[in-house]
C-alpha positions as CSV (number, residue, x, y, z in Angstrom):
1,M,0.1,0.1,0.0
2,S,1.5,3.6,-1.1
3,H,1.6,6.6,1.1
4,D,-1.5,7.9,-1.1
5,E,-3.3,4.8,-0.3
6,K,-3.1,5.2,3.2
7,I,-4.0,8.8,3.3
8,E,-7.4,8.5,0.9
9,P,-8.2,4.9,0.3
10,N,-9.7,5.3,-3.0
11,A,-6.5,6.6,-4.2
12,K,-6.0,3.6,-6.4
13,L,-9.2,3.6,-7.9
14,I,-9.1,7.2,-8.6
15,R,-5.6,6.7,-10.3
16,M,-7.1,3.8,-12.7
17,A,-10.0,6.1,-13.4
18,N,-8.1,8.8,-14.0
19,Q,-5.5,7.1,-16.4
20,I,-8.6,5.8,-18.4
21,G,-9.8,9.3,-18.9
22,T,-6.0,10.6,-19.8
23,F,-6.0,8.1,-22.5
24,F,-8.8,8.9,-24.0
25,L,-8.2,13.1,-23.9
26,S,-6.8,12.8,-27.0
27,K,-10.2,11.9,-28.9
28,P,-13.1,14.3,-29.8
29,R,-15.0,15.0,-26.6
30,E,-17.8,12.7,-26.6
31,E,-16.1,10.0,-28.0
32,G,-13.6,10.3,-25.4
33,V,-16.4,10.7,-22.8
34,A,-18.4,7.4,-24.4
35,G,-14.9,5.4,-24.7
36,T,-14.4,5.9,-20.8
37,A,-17.2,4.8,-19.9
38,E,-17.5,1.8,-22.3
39,H,-13.9,0.4,-20.4
40,I,-15.1,0.5,-16.8
41,N,-18.4,-1.0,-18.1
42,K,-16.3,-3.5,-19.8
43,F,-13.4,-4.1,-17.4
44,W,-14.4,-3.0,-13.8
45,E,-16.2,-5.8,-11.7
46,P,-19.2,-4.3,-10.3
47,R,-16.9,-4.0,-6.9
48,M,-15.0,-1.4,-8.3
49,R,-18.0,-0.1,-10.1
50,R,-19.3,0.2,-6.6
51,Q,-16.3,2.2,-5.0
52,F,-16.1,4.4,-8.0
53,F,-20.1,5.3,-7.5
54,E,-18.8,6.0,-3.6
55,I,-16.6,8.7,-5.1
56,V,-18.7,9.9,-7.9
57,D,-21.9,10.3,-4.9
58,R,-19.4,12.7,-3.1
59,G,-18.5,14.9,-5.2
60,G,-16.0,13.0,-7.4
61,E,-13.1,14.8,-5.7
62,G,-9.8,13.3,-7.4
63,L,-11.4,12.7,-10.9
64,L,-10.8,14.3,-14.1
65,P,-13.4,16.1,-15.6
66,I,-13.7,13.4,-18.2
67,V,-14.2,10.7,-15.9
68,L,-16.9,12.9,-14.1
69,D,-18.6,13.3,-17.4
70,A,-18.5,9.6,-18.2
71,S,-20.2,8.7,-15.1
72,A,-23.3,9.1,-16.4
73,T,-22.9,6.2,-18.8
74,V,-21.3,4.2,-16.4
75,R,-23.7,1.1,-15.1
76,R,-23.9,1.4,-11.3
77,P,-23.8,-2.1,-10.1
78,A,-27.2,-3.5,-8.3
């Protein structure tokens, strides 16, 4: 566990989400937002998406704007 993860337990998930978003920043905005959401929907298990929405629902602190925009089409786990 890194120092950042001790301070912010969601640091790793935030970093992962932002890495995905950063990859899609080179695309046109709508395509980038859709690509970010699609990647999270395809490759993140429900537990990770649940944790992601806990962050989003608290205001999304630390997440890039593209990731926050993508959250609107990420599937919320039951």
